[in-house]
N, C-alpha and C positions, 0 to 999 in steps of 0.2 A: 817690831813684828818680825818673827823669824821667816827664813825664806821658805820653809815648809807651809808656813800658813799663807804665805802670798800666793803660792802656787795652788793650794787649795780655792782659794778665793777666785783665782782665775778659771780653774776647772769648773768651780761652780757656775760662773758667769757664762761660760760657753756651752755649759751643758743644761742650763736654765731652758724649760719647756715653752716659755714664753718667747724665749728669745729665739729658739728653733722655729716655733710657728710663725714668728715674725718674719724671720727670714725667707722660710718657705713661700708666705704670701708674697712677699716683694719679688721673690723669683718667679712665682707663677704670673704675677700681673706683669712682669717685664716680658715673659715668653708670649703671653696673651697679646700685649700690645705690640711686641714684635712681627707676631703672625698676622695682626689686623693690619698693621703698617704694610707689611709685605703682600697681603691680599687686596687692599684698598687703595695703596698708593703705588708700591713698586710694580705690580702685576695686575693693578684694578682694570687697566684698559684690556688686557687679555682676556679676562673674564667677562667683560662687559660685551666684547665683541662675541664672545662664545654664546652668552646667553642671548645675545639680539641676532645671532646667526641663523639664518633661514637656509631651508633646502628644498630643492624643487623635486618633485616627483609626479610620474605620469598615473593617472588612474582611467581605467577603461570605462567608458560610459555605454551600458548595454543597450543595443537598438531594441526598440519596441518591435514585438513580432507582429507580422501580419495578421490581421483579422479573418475570421472565417464565418460565413454565413449560408443559410439554407437557400433554398430556390426563391423565395420570396423576400429576401433580404433582413431576415431575422436573425440577430447575432447568435453565434454558437460559441465563439471564442474572442474575447476581448482583451484590452489592456487597461488598467487603471494606474495613475500615477499615485504613488505613495512613498512615504519616508522609510528608509531601512537603515539598520545600523550595521555599519562595517567595521572590521578591524583590520589594519595593516600589520602582517606577521611581522614585518621587519621593523616595526617600532614598538613591539610588545615589550611591557616593562621588565625589568629583570625579576621582580616580584610578580610574575604573571599569573600564578596561583591566586595570590591574594586579590589583584586586580579583576581576574575574571569571576571569581567567587562574589565579589562586591558587585559585579554587573549582572550576575544571575539574581540577585538578592534585589537588585534594583528592578529588573524585569519583573520578578515576582510581586514586588511591593506594589508595582503598577499595573499588576493585571495583563502583562505584556507577554504574548506567547513568542518563543524563541526557537530557532531550529534544533532539532535533536536527530541527528543521523547516526547516532553512536549504535552499533548493532547489537549491543547487549541489553538484555531485559532491564527495565526500570528497578525493578525491586528482586529481591533474592526469594527462590532459589535463582540464580543467574543462569541464562541460557542465550545463545547466540540466535538472533531473531532474523537473519537472512538465510538463504539457501548456503548448502555447504561450500559451492565454489566461490560465491561471492566472499564468505567469511574467511575463506583461505587467501584470497587476493589482499582483502583488509588486512590481515594479520602480517601478511608479507610486507605490505607498505608500511605498516607500523612498526616493522621489526620485531614482531611478536614471533615466537617459535610456533610453527605450525600444529604441532601437536596438542599445543595448550589448550584446556578447556575454558569456558567462559570465566569460572572462578579463577583459575590461573592467569588469564589475561588481566582480569581485574587487579590481582596482586601484582603481576609484571608491572602494568602501568603506573599503579601507584607509586611503585618504587621509582620507575623510569622517570616519571614528572615530579618526584619528590612530595608527594601528597602528604600532609601532616596525618601522622598514624592515628590522632585524637579526631579527625575530621569524620562525622558519620557516614555510613554507608551510601546514604541516599545523596549528600551533598557531594561526596566524593564521585560518584557516578555522573552526576550533572557537570562536575568540573572537567572530568576525563572527556566528555562529549566535546566541549569546546576545545580542550587542549589537543584533541585527536584532530579536529577540523583545522586547527592551525598547524599541527605536524605536517599534515598530509600536504600543506602548501609551501612546506620548508624549502623548496628548490625553486620557487616562483613567487619570492617573497613581495614583489611589487603588484600582484595580483590580490588585491583585497578580498577577504572573505565576508560574506554577509550571514550575519549571526541571528537577525530579526528583521521580518517584513511588516509592513503596515503598522509603523510604530505610532502608538498613541501620543497625545500631547503631553501627559503627564511624565512620560518617559523621556522624550525630547528635552523638555524643560530640566528635569534633574540631570540629563549627560551635559548639558550647556552649563549649568550651575557647578557641577562637579566635575570639569572636565581635566582638571590636573589629577584627579584620582584614576582617570581611564586614559592614559596615554595610547596613542594609536588606535582610539576608537572614535568614529565620527558617524554623523548622521547624513545620509544622501538620498536625494531622490531617485527612484527606480520603478521601472514599469512592472507591474504584476499582471499576472495571467489570470483571467476570470472566465468561467464557462457557464454562461447563462442556461444553456441548455442542461446542465448537470446530468443526473443518471440516465435521463431518456437517450442520450446520444453519446454517452461517454465511450461505448466501444466502438463509435465511428470516428469521433473526434480524438480520442486518447487524451494523452497529457504529456506535459514537459518536465524535466527534472535535471538535476545536474548530471552533466555526461557521463557515461559509464566508462570505465577503462578501455574496454574493447573500442568504442565508439572514438574515444579520444585518440588512441592510436592511429585508427583509420582516417582521422581527421585532423589532426594537430597541424598538418601543413596548409589548411585552408583556415588558419585563423582562429581556431578554437583553443582554448585553454583547458586545464582541468577542472575549472570550475564553472565552465560554460554551461547555458542550458540546453538542452537538446530534446527533441522529439522522441519519446520513449515508445509511442505506439499510435494507431490510428494515422488520421489526416496530419497530425503534428509531426509524425514521423515522415510520412509519404512525401510530404512537401515542405521538408526541412530547408532546404535550398532556396525554396520561393518566400517562406515565411520569416526565416532569421533575420532579414535586414542586414545593414552593414554598422557594425559599432562605432562609437565615436571614442575621442579621449578628452582628458581634461588634465593640463598641467597645472599643480596646485603648489603653493608655497607653505611648508611647515615650518613650526619654530623648534626649538631643542627638545620639547616635550612631545613632539609628534603631532601637535593638533594644527589643523588646517588654518592658516591666516589670509589666504587670498587664491585667486586664481590667475596665473599668468597667460594662459593660451587654452582655447577650448575648440575642438572640432566635433560639431553635433552629430549624433548617430542618425542613420536615415532607417525609416520604418520599412518592415517586410511588405511583400505584396499581399493583397486581399484575395482570398480564395472564396468563390461560390459553389455550393453543392447543389446536387439535384434533389436532395432530402427536403421533406416538408418537415419541418420540426412539430408542428401542431399535430399532424397525422401521427407522427412518431409516438407522441406521448399518449394519445387516444388508445393507440393499439397495445402500447404497454401495460396500461389498465385493463383494456380488454383480454390481453393474455392472461395477466395475474388472475383476473377474475374467474376466467375459464378453469385455470388450473385449481384455484380454490373450490369452485363448484364441484368440480371431478373429485377432489379428495374428499369434500363433505359428502357426496354421494356414495363412494366407496367406504366411509366410515359408517355411514347409515345403512348400508346393504341395498342401497337403489342403484347401483352400478352393476347391471346383468352380466357385462361381458369380462369383468376381472373379478377377482376374490377381493373380499372386503379387508380393509385394514381395521385392526383391533385396536382398543385403547391402549393396550399393553404394548403393541408394535409402536404406536405413536410416542408413548413416553420413553421407552427404550431409545429410540431415534433421537429424541431431544436430549438425552443424556450422552448418548455418543458423539453427536455433533457439537458439545460443549456449550449448549444453549443453558444448560443448568449447571450452576458452579459447583464443582465437587469439593473446592477449598471451604467454601461458604457452609456446605454440609457438615464437613468434618470439623470446623470451627464453631458449630452451632453450640448455643448455651441451653442449659436445662431450662424446659418451659416453651422453648420454640418449636414451631411445627417440623424444623428439619432435624431436632434432636432425635426423634423416633427413627428417621432414617440413618441418622449416624449411628445409633446404639445397634441397628442391625447390622451395618457394615462392620463394627468392632466386634460383635459377637461372633460374625464369620470370620474375622480375621484381625486379631488384636493390635498387629503391627500394620494395619493398613495406613498409607499415608500418600500424599500427593507433592511434598515438600522436599524430597530428598536432593542433595546439592548435585550428586553426580546427574548429568542429563540422561544418560541411558536408564539408570535405575528410576529416576522420577517418570519417565515414559512408561516404564513397566508398571511402576506404582500406579499412575493414573488409569492406565488399562485394567489392573487388576481390581480396582475399584468400580470401573465401569462395568465389569463382568459381575461382580458381587450384585450391584444394583440390578442388572438385567436379570440375573437368575432370580434375585427376590421377587422382581416385578412378575416373571414368568411363573413362578411357584406359588405366588402368593403371600409370601413373606412380607413384601411391601405392597400396600394396597395403593390403586389408583389415586384414590382420595389423599393419601399421604403425600405422594408426588406432586399432585395439583396444588396441595397447600403450600408445598416447598416453592413451587412456581410463584404463588401469589406473595410469599415471604420475600423472594427475591426479587420482586418487580417484574418479572417476564411477563406476566398478566396482570390486570387489575381490576378491581370491583370494589363496591361498597361492603360494608361489614354485613349488611342484611343478605347480599347476595352470598358471601362467603359462609354465613351461618346457615343458609338454607343447603348449601353443600354439604356442610359438616352433619346436618340433620338427616340428609339422604332425600331432601325435598327436590334436589337438582342431581342428575347422575353426571358423573365423570364425562360421559359422552357428549351430554348436552352442554357442558361447560366449555369443551374442546371445539365442539360445532359453533358454539355461540361465539368464542375468541377467534375462530376462523372467517366466520361472518362478518365480525366487527374489525377485521384486519389488525387486531392485536397478535394474532400468530399469522404468519405470512406462508405460503408455500414453501418459500427458501428456508423458514426456520424448521421445517418439518423434515426436510431431506428424504422424503417418501416419494413414491411413483404415483402422480408426476409432479414434481417441483422445479422442472426446469422446461424451457421451450424457446422457439423462436418464430418470428413473423417476418416475411420478407414481401414487400409490395412493389411491383415494377409497373411502368407504364407500357403497355403491349404495343403500343403505336410507334414510341420512341425508343424502348429499351432502357429509358432513364430509371434510376433507382429512387423511389420515393419514400421508401421507409425499410429499415432493417432492425428489427427489435430483437433483443436478445434478454431472456429472463432466467436468473436473476442478474442484476448488473451491480455498477458501483457509482459513487459520485467522485468524479475526477477532480473536483475542486478541492477535496481533502489530500490530493497528491501532489498539488502545486504549492509554491510559495513556502509557508509555513508547514513542510511535509508532515502529515499525521501519521508516524510510525506504527502506533498502535492500531489505527484504523487498517492499514496495509497489512499488517500481521494477522488481523482477523479475516481478511479477504483471502490470504494465502492458506489458512487454516481451514477455511470453509470448504466442506465436500461438495458443495453444489458449484464451486469454481465459478464466482461472479466475474471474474477477470477475463474469463473465456469469452471470445467473440464468437457465439455460437451461430448466428447466420453465416458467417464464412469460415469458421475454424472447425465446426463439428461435422463428423461425418455420420449421415443419418440415412436411412433408406428413403428414396425419393417418392414412393407411394405411386399413386395412378399417373403422374405426370409422365413418368416412364413408359406408360403404354405406347406411345406414338412411335417409339424405336423399334420395338419388336413389330408393331403393325407395318412399317415402312420396310424392314428388313423382309419380312414374310411375302409381302406385295412384289417387291424389286426382285427377290429371289425366284419367284414363281411358285413358293409353296402353297399361296393361296391366291385367287384373283379377286376382284371387288364383287364378284357374284358369289362367291364361296359361302358356304352355310355351315355353322356349328351348333350343335344343340347343347344347351347349358343345362347340366343337371343337378346343379347345385354344388357338388364336390366333386373335383378332379383327381382322379386316383391313379392315372397311368403312369405317372413319373415316380411312383413310389413313394414312402412316407418321409417327412409328414404330408397328409393331404392338404390340398388348399381349398378352402371355402370359399364361394362367391358370397357376396352380402345380400343374395337373394337365395330363395330356397330352388330357384331354377328360373332362367329367363327364358326358357323354350329356345326356338331355332332363330340365331341371329347371323347377319351378315356384317362386315366390316363396318359399315356405317352405323347400323343399329348397335352392334358391340360398343362402339365408341360412344355413342349418346348415352348407354346405361353404364358404360365402364365395368363391363363383365369380367370378373377375374377369370372365369371357367374359359371364355373364348381366348384371352390371351396367353394362358397355360398351354391351350390346345395348339395354337399356331408356334409357340416357341417349342414345344415338344415335337411338332412336324419339322420345324426347321432343324432341329439336332438328329432327328432321325433319318432324315434324306441324306445328311452329310456324315454321320457316325464319327466315333472317334474323337468327339469333343470338337466337331466341325462346325456344329450350330453354336457353341460358345465362342468360337474364333469368328464366325459371321457377325454375331451380336456384338462382340468387342469392336470391330471394325466399324459398324455402324454407330456404336456409341461415340466412338473417336471422330467419325465425320459430322456429328451432331454436337462436336465441341466439347464433350464431357471430360476430355483429358486435359482440357485447357484452363487457363484462369477465368474468371468470369469478367474480368475486364476492370473490376474496381481497383482503385490505386491502393487500398490499404492492404497489409498482410493478410493471406487467407490460407486455406488448408492446402492447395497445390503449391504454394511456397515452402510450407512446413515440410511436405513431402519430399521436396527437391533438395532442401537442406539436408533432411535426414539421409536420403540417399548420397549426397555429397559427402557427408560425414562418414557413412560407413564405406563409400568408395575410396 
């Protein structure tokens, strides 16, 4: 065999595919075996120690707040123990997005509510749902440029947190809500973040079974705040929520952290120091996955003090319904023309008001399908303005678009282009009011008038005075024990349910409260400036008697209308009481008599002297002072405003 043939045979042998694959396989197995040997034999003890290593971490145990009771010991603010889901920001997984999305889907699969403090609306078109100043502070803390709109902020955060582009807008919005909660805690990572309160059993079992999927996530027992008195005493009791930035800066040296609960209004705020209690702590042991495996040491929390009020909660509730019924009856009388002192309310005014206060959905009207009752109204809007829309992306343009549609509907109702029947059918279709098909058919056939439907639904309480935003739709009642000065009741209408604003904060409900033109969050008995009425008459009486303008035997002849002080003239509630002295004038509360003595007081002093004298007596009667209640009131608001201006 020639030398060339030998070389060719050798080349074929070494280039044989089977040989090459065999050598590659041998080398691969060698390196694999060497790696396994290094991991398990040479460095096995190191990895075993790392896997078995535990870490100690201190977890704050929130103190139960003190309870609040009425004068008879009925509970108005109490605590209940419940399980909460918490996340340790320091133990969050590198793939935090996948982990948090899995947690959200677990919550939703088990019907578990979770906290959503994200200030951007849930659905497009996006808009900020907080006030401008709060939104600016939030963007600052999130490192979002201040000038960014809600859309730009969403895009910025999606990029910042590396949210997958293919993730849908709604899921991305939910994910960013949790990511932002953890991000705001980035400088205090050992303060855990509560993401769900009052966790149901199915959620707890799922978290226990799938613990490896959720590093840093654990279930803990936590006191929840509940308000048995609900809407009837919410203005008095107030509510608690995570501490605001301003309150945190003012109180961080007193043991508060930036996720502490803090009284936002009412008694909860006024007695924050007494109610807060003393937080405890728990030193826990965690494994390499961030899972809690045991407790090393625990200092139990101390509950806050009990607070007893002079309020009678049963009286408070009864007065609430009496006030609402009075407002409702007055509206019905004004709509039916039976209220002789004021101009009647027309059906058209009622319907326009329902549109203006957003009780009738413009979006549902514009999305109406052919054949629906709303479609006729939709067609009228689009005939008037083919470009009409309430879904613009830009917040300013969307606001202008909504107002333009409201104006079109109002003009249509006023001029007859949209019949009251059509708007009432829209209200039935949207579920604002309900009735059986026979009732609705009678309305269509004209056997029931729109006015009858409205008064019927007012009477059956499907439409409340608050919903109408007509005059009157608000009011207040205060009851004081004249012997002791104790406040027995202080009712404001409309009101709100403070249970919706604690624990799993209902952001959608809160936004509706903020948009409501009847301002249900305002504590009317203590915050709203109103004319005092006849209770004020004792002050000019004392001023006139002490100044010598009149004597106990002075007589004034009531002619029904007082004209000496110019226009507008003041009418007495009687055609004329005749001759009255101070005692008989007080007995019949004669407007003419008091106008006369105040006029005398001013005439004798001239140049505003009467007004100065009256102001002095008002101050001596304490009208410039606080009422003495502990909660925030009008006098505090005035002082705060003056301090800001000064």
